[in-house]
N, C-alpha and C positions, 0 to 999 in steps of 0.2 A: 839875301836878306837875313840878318841875324835873328834867329828864332829861339825864344826861350820857352821850354816846356816845363810846366809846373804840376806837381801832384802833392799829396799830403806829406808823405815822407819823400825820400829821394834815393831809394834803392831798387825800385822796379819800374813803375809805369813811365815816369818822365825820362829817366835815363834810356829806357828802351825806345821811347819816342824820338829822343835826340839822335840816338845811334842809327835808327832806321831812317830818319829824315836825311841824315848825312849820306847814308848809303844810297838812297833813292835819288837824291838831288845831285850826288857827285861833288858835294861841298863839305866843308867843316863848319858850316854856319850855325848849326844848332847846338844848344847846350841846355842844361837842366838845373833845377833847384827845387827845394821842398819847402812846404809851409810849416812843417814841424820836424826839424832834424835835431836830435839831441846831441849828436857828435858825428864828425866826419867818418864815413865808412864806405867800403866798396859796394858795388852792386851785388845783389844776391846771386848766388850760383845759378838758380833757376832762371833768373832774368838774363844772365849772360848766355846761358845755353840756348834760351829761346831766340835771341837775336842772331846768334851764330848761324842759325839755320838759314838766315837771309844774307849771310856774308858780312854782317856787321859785328862790331866788337865793343865790349864794355870793360876791356882789360884795364884801362887806365882811369876808369871813372872813380871819383871820390865825391861823396854827397856833401851838400852844404845848404844852409838855411837861406831862403830867398831874402834878398836885400835890395836896397836902393840902387846899388851899383849894377846889379843884374837888370833892373828895370831900365836904367839909363842906357845900358849896353844893347838891350834888345830893341829891334825895330818892330817886333811882333811877339805877343805873349799868348801862349795856348795852354789851357788847362785841360785836365782829363775829365773833369765833371763840372756841372753847373754850380754846385755848391762851392767848389774851389774858385770858380770864376768870380763869384761875389765876395769870397774871402779876400782875393787879391784886390778887388775894387775897394773893399773896406779898409785894407791895410795900406794901400799905395795910391789910391785915388785914380786908378786907371781901370778900364773895363776890357779885359781880354776876351778872346773867343774860346769856346771849348773845341776839342778835337773833332767832335761831331759837327759843329758849326763850320769848321774849316773844310770838312768833307762835303758840307751842304746837305747832310742827312745823318740819321743814325741816333744812337743813344750814348750816354755816358760810358766811359771805359771803367769797368768794374775793377776793384782792387784785388789782385791775385795773391796778396800777402798771406802766407801760411798754407797756400794751396800746393798741389802736386805739380810736377813738371808739365803735365798735360794742361793744367789750368793756366800756367804761365805761357805755354805755347799758344793757347787760345787767345789770351790777352794780346800777345805779340802779333798774332794774325789779324786781330781787329785793328790794332794800331797801324800796322803795315798797310792794310787796305784803306783806312781813312787818310793816311798821309799820301799814299799814291794818288787817290782821287783828288785830294786837295791840290797837290802839285800839278796834276793834269789840268784842273780847272784854271789855276793861275797861269799856266803856260799855254793855254788855248786862247789865241788872239787872232784878230783879223790879219790875214797874210799880207806881207809887204811884197813889193815888186820882186825883190831878191829871193822870195820864197817860192815863186811860181815854178821855177825850174825843178826844185825838189818835189813839189806837189805833182808836177807832170811825170816825174820819174816814178813816184809811188803809184800814180794812176796807171801807168803802163804795166806795172807789176801785177796789178789786181784785176783790171777790167779788159775783156777781149775787145771792147769798143772804146778804148782809152782815148781821152781828149789829149791833144798835143799841147805842148807848151804855148804855141802860137794861139791855139783855140782858147786856152785858159786866159791868156793875156787879153784876148778880144772880149771874152766873157766878163772879165773883171770890172768892166765899166758898168754893166747892168746887174751883175751878180756880186754877192759877197762870198769870200772864201775865208773860213776859219781854219787855222792850222794849229795843231798841238805839237809843241817842240819839247823834247826831252833829251837831256844831255847834248844839247846843241843840234839835234837832228829832228826833222819833222817825222813824227810817227803816225800821224793821222790827220784827217782834214774833213771838212764839210763845205759843200757848195750850195748856196741857197739864194733865193730871191725874195723880195718883199715888194708887192704892188698894192697900193691903197691899203686895205686892212687884211690882206691875205699874204701868207708866206708859203713858200714851196721849197722842200728839200730836193735838190737835184742830184746830189751825190754825197755819200759818206763812206769813208774807208779808213781802215787801220792796218798797219803792217801785220802780215800774217802771223809772225812769231809773237805778237803782243795781243792777239785776239783772246777773248775770254777773261781779260783783266779789267773790264769796265771802262776802258779808254773810249770806246765808241759811244757808250752811254753818256759819259761826261761831255764829250764833244757835241753830241746831239742835244743835250740839255742846255749847253751854252748857246748853241745855234737858236734854240727856241727862245732863250732869254734875249738874244740880239734881235730876233724878229719882233718880240713883244715891245722892246725898247723903240723899235722903228714904227710902232703903231699897228702891228698885225694883231688881229683878234682870233684868227684861225690859221692853221698850217696844214699843208697837204703834202703827200708824197705818193709815188707809185713804186711797187716792188714786185719782182718776179714771184709768181705763185709758188715756185719750188725753193725759194731762198728762205728756208726755215730759220737760220740764225738771225737774219735781218728782221724777219717778221717778229721774232721773239724780242729783239731789241726795241722795235717800235712799240709793241704792245706794252712792254715793261715801262716805257717812257710815257705811256698814257694815250697813244694813238689808238683809234678804233677803225675797223674796216667799214667802208661805206659803199663800196662797189667793186666791180670787176670789169676789165677791158679785155675782151676775147682776142686772142692771137695778136697781142700788142707788140711783142718784140720781134723784129724783122729777122734776127739771126736764126731763131728756131721756132717761131710762132707761139711762144709761151704766153700764157695769160698774165696780165698785170693786175695786181690787187691795189685798190685805191684806199688810202687811209687818211684820216684827218684828226686834228686835236684842237680843242677849244683853248685859247690862250688868254681869255678874258680874266680868269681867276688868277 
């Protein structure tokens, strides 16, 4: 999808966003423009150095003023701030989304202009995180039949009591499987059910090397959105008492502990903690 990133000028935030988007997506689909560009110029040295830390480059960037051709070329327009969003609407009659809206949370991206390299690095880190979360959201979809084999392979890497491909195929009739696919490969998934007005998370997993990058959080939030769309008013899950990272993920997403099941897991007799979340709001 051709994505246009817009900021006030065009020598730091929007070029950084375009470069980082292309790096994360593995495409060259993103480009940038500015709302107030006096003359064409290269990206600032600080901005170039900031994105290089992520393997991206602004070597060939040349700034230009946002124009109708840019708007026609883009399938999606993303601004760095809410003010810029409404400026684009006023000038071109379209209402873009902000980068924070694309990530589904967060604040405007502050302008690092005139700041130190550390300020630019902080700005790039914020942009990188928002784009990564946005890409993860848009690439998390209900799994197709062709995805089950890859889900089963990832399942076997992570869980000692892994569900087989055959089991997942059989479950797919009664359950829903959300899969997150990045660079053409499934990097995480969630298995859940919805019955009447209650949903239940049965499994959620992310590739080991990608943990700690909020992918699990995004997949979980997408699963809750799907549950709510299916009429669920509450969602439940069980988690091993000693699985601290998972417990942290669930509480961060809004789940609350409501009970404990003693000696629940047959492999080691570990207790299960029961969590739920209200989806009505």
